[in-house]
N, C-alpha and C positions, 0 to 999 in steps of 0.2 A: 248881957247875953240872954236871949229869949229862952223860954222853957223848952221849946222844940229843939233848939240847938243843943241843950243839955241832954235831951233824950237821945240824940244821935251820938253824942260822945259816950253815953252809957252803953249804947249798942256796940260801938267800936271797942270799948273797954272789955266787954264780956265776950267779944268775938261772935256776935250773933250772925245768923244766916242772912242772906240777901233779902229774903221775903219779909224779914222783920223791919226793914227800912221803909216799907210802904205804910206802916201803921200810923206814924205821926201825921202824915198827909191825910189819911182816911179819917182820923179822929178830928182833925181841924175842919175838914169838909163837913163832917157830921154836926159839928158845933156851929156851923153857919159862918165860917170865916170867909172874908172877902177875897176877891181875885188877887189882890196884891199880896195878901198874907199867904195864900196858897202858892203863888209863884215863888215867894221867898223860901217856903218850906221845900218846894220841889228842887230849888237850887241847892239848898243845904243837904238835901238827900243825895243828889248827884255827887256833891263834894264829899260826903261821908262814904259813899260807895267807892269813889276813887281812892280815898284814904285807905278804906278796907282792902281794896285790891292791891294797893302799894304795900300795905303791911303783910298781906298773904304772900306776895311775891318775895318780900324780904325774908319772911320766915322760910319760904321754900328754898330760896337761895342759901339761907343760913344752914338749912338741913342738908342741902346738896354739898355745900362747902365742908360741912362737918363730916359727911360721908366720904367725900374725896380725901379729906385730911386723914380720916381713920384708915382709908385704903392705902394712902401713902405711908402711914405708920406701919401698917401690916407689911408693906413691901420692904421697909427699912429693916425689919426683923424677920425677913423671909426665912422660914425653916421648912415649910411644907407647901409645895406649889398647889396641890389640890385644895388645901385649906384656904389659901389666899384667893384662888379662883372661885371657890364656893362662897366666900364672903363678898366678893365683887358681885356675883350674880344675885345673892340675897339682897344686897343694898340697892341694886338696880331695880329689882322687882318692887321693893318697898317704896322707893322714892317716886317711881313712875306709876305706882299704884296698879300694876298689872297682876293678873292671876298667875302668870307663868313667866319665868326668865330662864334663859339657857345660853350655853356657850359651846361652839364647835371649833375644832382645829383641823387644819388642812393636813392631808397625808400625801406628801410628794411621791412616795413610792407607789401608792395605789391610784394617785391622780384624782382623789375625791376629798370630801371633808366629813368628819364624824363627830358625834356628840361627845363632849368631854365632861361638862357639868350641867345639871338641870336643877331647877328650883320650882316647886309647885306642880311638876309633871306627875301624872298618875298612870301613864301608858308605858308599858315595857317596850312595846313596839316603837313608840316615838323615841324613847331614850336610847335605842340601839340603831336608829336609822342612819344611813350614810347617804350623802348627797354628792352626785357628780358635779364637776365644775359646770356652771350655767344652769343646773337643774334646781327648780324651786326658787324661792326668794333668797334663801341662804346661799345657794350655789351661784346666783347672779351677783350677790354682794361680794362673794369670794373671788369671782371672776373679774368684776369691774372695779373693785376697791372703792365703791361708793355705797352710801347708806340707801336703803330702800324701805318704804313703808306701804302697807296696804290696809285699807279699812275692812276689806272682805276678801280673804285670800282666794277662795274658790271662784269668785266672780272677777278676779283680776287677770286679764289676758297677757300681762307683761312677763309673766314667769312661765318657764317651761314645766308644765305639770307632768309628772310621771305617776304611774299607778302606785309604786312603792311609797313615794313621798306623800302623795295625796292621802293614801290609806293611813299613814302614820299621823298626819295632821288631823285627819278626820277622827281617828281613834282618840286623839288627845282633846278634840273638840275646839281647836283654835280657829279664830275668825280674823281678828285684827293682829297684824304682826309687824314689828319694827326690827330691822337688822342693820347693824353698823359694823364696818370692817375692823379687825384687829391687825394693825399694820406695824411692821418694823422697817422704817425707811420706805422704800417703794415696794416692799414685799408684803403681801397679805398672808398672814399665817392662820387666820380663822375669822369667826363672826360671833358677835354678841347680840342676843335677841331679847326683846320684851314682847309679850303677846297676851291677848285677852280672848276669852271664849265668847265674846260679843263684839259687835261692830263698834268701833270708836275711832276718833281722830287723834293722832299723836301730834302735839304742837312742836314748833320749831325748837323751843327751849328743851323739850323732852328728848328730841333727837340729839341735840348738842350734849345734854347731860349723859345720855347713853354712850355717846362718842367719847366723853371724858373717862367713863368707866372702862371703855374698850381700850383706851390708851394705857390706863393703869394695868389692865390685864395683859396687854402686849409687853409692857415693861416687866411684869412679874414673870411671864414666860421666858423672856429674853434673859432676865437675871438668873432664873432657875437653870436655863440651859448653860449659861456661862459658869454657874457654880458647879453644875454636873461635869462640864468639860474640865474645869479646874481640878475638881476632885479626881476625875479620871486621869488627868495629867499628873497630879501628885501621886496617885496610886502607881502609874506607870514609872514615874521617877523612883518611887520607893522600890518597886520590883527591879528596876534597872540597877539601883544602888545595891540591892541584895545580891543580884547576879554578879555585879562587879566585885563585891566583897567576897562572894563565894568563889568566883574565878580567881581572885587574887590569892585566896587561901589555897585553892587547888594548884595554882602556879607555884606558890611557895613550897607546897608539899612535893610537887613534881621536881622543882629545882633541888630540894633537899635530898630526895631519893636519887636524883641523878648524881649529885656530888658524892653521896655515900656509896653508891654502886661503883662510881669511878675510882674512889679511894680503895674499895675492896679489891677491885681488879688489879690496881697498881701495887697493892701491898700483899698480893697472893692470897686473898680471902677464898674461902670455899663456898660450896653450894649452901650449906646451912647458915653461913654468915649472911648471904644474900637474903635467905628466907627470914632471918631475924630482923634485918634492916627494914625490909618491906613490911613486916608485921608491925613494927613500931610506927611507920609512916601511915599505914592504912588503918591502924587501930583494930586489927583483927589478929588472927593467928595463921601464919603462912607456913606450910610444910612442903618439902620436896618428896615426891614419891616416884619410884622407878616404874610404877604401873598405875593404871587407873586414869589415864588421860581421857578415856571415853570419847564423848562427842567433841571435846576440844581438839582432838587429833584431826578432825574433819573440818574444823572451823577456819582453816587457813591462817593460823597464827593469832586469831582473836580469842580473847577470854570468853568463856561461856558459863552460864549459870546452870548448876546441877543441884536441884533442891535448894538448900539454903547456902550452898558453897559456890565459889567462883573457881574455875579451873582454867589454867593456861598451859597448853602443851609445851614441853621443852623438846625441840626437835632440831635436826640439822641434816641437810642432804637427803631428805626423805626418810630419815631414820628417827623414830620416836625414842628419846632418851629418858623420858619421864614426864612429870607435870608438877607445876606449882599449884597448890590448893589453898585457897583463902577461906578460913572458917570465921564465923561471927560477924560478917558484914554482908547480909543478903541484898541490901539496897546500895549498890556500888555505882557512883556516877561515872559517866564515860571517861573522864580524865583519869580517875583512879583505876578504871579498867585498863587504860593505856599504860599506867604505871605497872600494873601486874604483868602485862604483856612484855614491857621493857625488861622487867626483872627476869621473866622467863627467857628472853633473848640473851641477857647477860649470863644466866645460868647455863644455857646451851654453849656459850662461848667458853665459860670456865670448864665445862665438861669436856669440850673438844680439846682445850688446852691440856687438861689433865690426861685425856686420851693420847694426845700427841706425845706427851712426856712418857706415857706408859707404853707407847708402841715400841720404844727402844727396849724396854723391859720385856715386852711381849716377844720381840725378836730373839732375845736371849733365852726366853722360855722355850720358844720354838726350836732353837739350836740345841738346847739340852734334850728335848724330846726326840729330835732327829738323831742325836747321838745314841740315845737308848734304843732306837729302832734300827739304826744302821751300823752302829759300832758298839755292840754290847760288851766287847772285851776291854773297854777303856778302864782306866784306874778307877775303882769304885770310890776311893777316898776323895778323888777330885770331883767325881760326880756328886757326892754328898755335899761337898763344900759349895759347889755351884747351886745345888738345890737349896741350901741354907740361905745363901745370899738372896734367893728369890722367895724366901719364906714359904717354901713348899713343904708340906707335911710328908715326911719320909717314912713314918712308922705305921700309918694306917693302911689297911687294904685299899688298893686302887682298882679302878675299872678303866679299861681302854674303850673309847667310844669313837666310832667312825660316823661323821655327819656329812650330809650332802643336800644341796637344793636340787630337787627333781622337778623339772618343768616338762609340760606336755610339748611334743613336737609341733611346730607350726610351719607356715610358708615363708618365714623370714629367710633372708639370704644367708649364705654360709658365713660371710664376713660379719653380718649383724649378730648371728647366733654366737659366733666365736667371741665377739666383743661383749655380749651379754653374759656369757658363761664366765669370762674373765672377771667382769664386774661382780658377778654373784660370788665367785670364789673369794674375791677380796673382801666383800662385805661379810661373808660367812666367817672368814678368818678373823676379821676385826671383832665381830660379836663373840666368837668362840674364845678369843684371847682375853677379852674383857671378863667373860664368865670364868675362865680358868684362873685369872688373877683373883677374882673375888672368892673362888672356892679353894685357893692355895694349890692349884694344879698346874698343868702344862698344856699347851696347845700348839699345833703346827699345821701348815697347809700341806696337803699330800694327796696324790692320786685324784685330782679334780675335786677334792672336798677338804675336809678338815679332820684331824685326829686330835682327841683330847685324852689326857690322863688325869682323872679326877679321883680324889679320895672319897671313900664311902662314909656317910654319916652314921651315927648310932641308929641301929634298927633299919637301916636302908639297904635295899638289895640292888643288884646290878640293873634289874628291870625297872625299878623305881627311878634310879638315876637316869636311865635312858629316856624314860617318859618325861621327866622333869626337864632334861636338856632339850628335847624336841620342842616342848612347849615354850621354853624360854627363848631359844633361838628363833623359832617361828614367830613368836610375838614380837621380838625385837626387830626382825627383818620384814615382818608382815608378808612372809613367804612360807610355804610348807617346807619344813626341814625334816628329813628322815634321819634317824639315829639308830645305829646298831651297837650293842654293847657286848663286851666279852665277859667271861666269868671273872670274879675278883682275882687280882694278883696281889699276894701278900708281900709287903716290903719290896716294891719293885726295884729299888736301888741296890738291894742285896742280891736280886736275881734279874739283872737287866736283860738277859736273854729271853725271859718269859714275856717281856713287853712286846717284842716283835711277834711272838706266837699269838698273844692276846689280840694284837691288832688285826692279824689275819682272820681270827674268829669274829671280831667285830665287823670286818668287811663282809664276810660271808653272811652274817646276820642282816647287815644293811641290804645286800643284794636280794636276800630272801624276802625282806619286807617289800621291796619294789616289785618282785615277781608275784607276790601275794596281793598286789594292789593296795598296799597299806602305806603308800607314800605319805609323808607328813607325820608319821608316828614314830615312837621310840620303843624298842624292845630288846630283850636279851634272849639268848638261846632258850632259856627256861620258859619263855612266853610262847614258843613255837611248837610245843609238844614234841612228837617223835622227830619232826623236821629239825627242831632245835638240837635234838640228840645227835642227829647226823652232822649238823653244822658245827657243834661244839668241838673244840680241839681236844678237850680232856675226856670226851665220851663219858659223861657223868651218868652212868647207868643207874646207880643207886638213887641219885637225885631224881631222875626221870620216873623210876618206879615209885618212889615216895610221893612225888607230886601227883601221880596218876591214880594209884590204888592204895596208897599208904594208909588211908583211913580204914579200908576194908581189912588189910593185913593186921593192923593194930587191933581192930575189933575182934578178929579171930583169936589173937593172942590173949586178949583180956578175958574173953568169954568162953573160949574153947569151942567156938562155932566153926562151921565149914563154909563160910561165905566165899572164900577164894576158890575152893574146889567146886562149889555150885556154879560160880561164874565160868570156870573152865569147861564144865560139862554143858552149861547153857550155850556158850559160843560153839563148842564142838558139835552140838545137836542142832545147829542152824537156828539158834535162838527160839527153840520150840520147848515150852514148859513140859509138854506131854512126853517128848523123847528124853528130856532132862531127868524127869522123875524115874524113867526106866533105867537110865544110866546110873543114877544114884541109889536106886532101889528105895525110894521114899514116896510118900503120897504127894500128889500134885499140889495140894494145898500147902505142903511144907515148902515146895519149890517157890510157890507164889509169895509166901511169907518171907523167905530168904531174899528173893529179888526185890521185894518192897523195902527190906532193910538196906539192901545195896543202894537203892534209889535215894533213900534218906541220907546215906553217907556220901554218895558221889554227886548228887544233884539230879534233878528231873530229866536232864538231857543226856544221861549217860548211855542211852541206847541209840542216840543219833549216829549216823555213819562215821563222822569224824571222831567222835568220842569213843565209839565202839572199837574203831581201829586202834586208837592209842591204848585202850584198856587191854585189848587182846595182845598187843605188843608188850605191854608192861607185865601181863600175866606170864608170857613166854620168858621174858628176861628174869622175872622173879623165880620162875621154876628152875632156870639155868643157874641162878645164883644159889638157890637152895641145894641144887645138885653138887655144885662146886664146893660149898661149905659143909655139905653133909647134913644139913638140917632138914 
């Protein structure tokens, strides 16, 4: 082997540049080599250059294969789609030796393509650009599913140039651009690009290499989409499984409460048994209350939330019987709400059953009261025995109450009005009978309304009982109920003749309330001032005087003052302080001081016409009483 051939092998071994291969020929020519020797050196040089090109091609293919293998390895362990796509773009830029590489994806909803990953880009405008289908080189690749290359983008007429795209490309400074499609089957999902900021020619092998990276990128995107769909499906399955388990539990709870409620009804359970059973099933505390249905009464049978509680109205036939209230479970699911509503329905059925059973007792109570009113001469021992069987308190003072629903007249037909009045009387009797049973009293339908005989509680007056009864009956029926009360009757079974007398007094008080436009209220004669004195059968003069001016009389007795005499002179003088002081022979300031004291004892409205009339009547009755007793 000649010395020159060894020189070429050394050049190949150290990977010298192509210009170094001209040196052996130049040296030989300078040393005077002949034509034959120079021709042999030229032939060896060409052979060495071919070997060098082959070696470079092999090295390039080896690097490309290595990069493709690394990309495939990244896909096999795909965890982050953005990281994989970024690696693909980085390797494409490196192997093709371009200044910039980037990848765009199609947006089917918007009908365009957008930048997903860039490498080597410095322009924010370029990184955010969107290309419509057919616009620019990328838009053309996305539309035709074919690779496109340009040595000078701005001088290439094949692309649809737009102001937005050209501004972004110019801002990035790109000149030569190669774009290949990202395809899944026949569908183009995006474009992979390699670009330089100077004019250059992309070889066929470089186009093929970028296409291989584009294929890997498409696989990565498809794999990521499949993984996302799989994860979403798994999440949906988990949610569905949770819902199934939850519904299964709810159905089991509903079945349990249904069985328990059915058993309670069959075995004669009560309202509180239902509340206890539902409390255990729902995991809270359920209580039955006869009041406080609130907004649940207007919810058409549905449970409603009030604060942290759930309330289900217990009602039947338009009448509110009470409510079931659930405490301790503010977040109640719809099925458990239905459970509470079902329990309220069962409670209403139990209450109606209990009421039906009690109606027989109520009729017996009504018959006993009818006998007291209509046949007071009956055997008192038998009356006491009947009252004992009804658990009626026979020793406490009782009050007779007359109750009536008072409606405004309307244009309804006589038949309709009569039917409504009959229904009102029935509803009122039913509610009054229930009240009488709970208060250990008696009730009966009479004279278009209802009469009750109820015992007085400790510290309770006839007026208090009348007001309570009006509120209770009105709230139960959701209608204004007017109630008039008699004075208390002591041990009515010992004096049955007084019951009928008290009933007439209660009727007169009821009629007076209606005439005074106080329908829907409850009152006794003592509430109606001197009108009550006229209505009361007993003519309780001392009681009227005491209620009206008793404090003034008591003050005079304690202090030795003359407030009563001053009041008499004041009214006799036409309520003139000046004439009053002449009548009493005192200074006008003394009159003013006494009247101020009267105001503090009787209240600031004592000189109003109504109060002044009652006070004058009480003063006359007080004077008559003193004259009779000689005081």
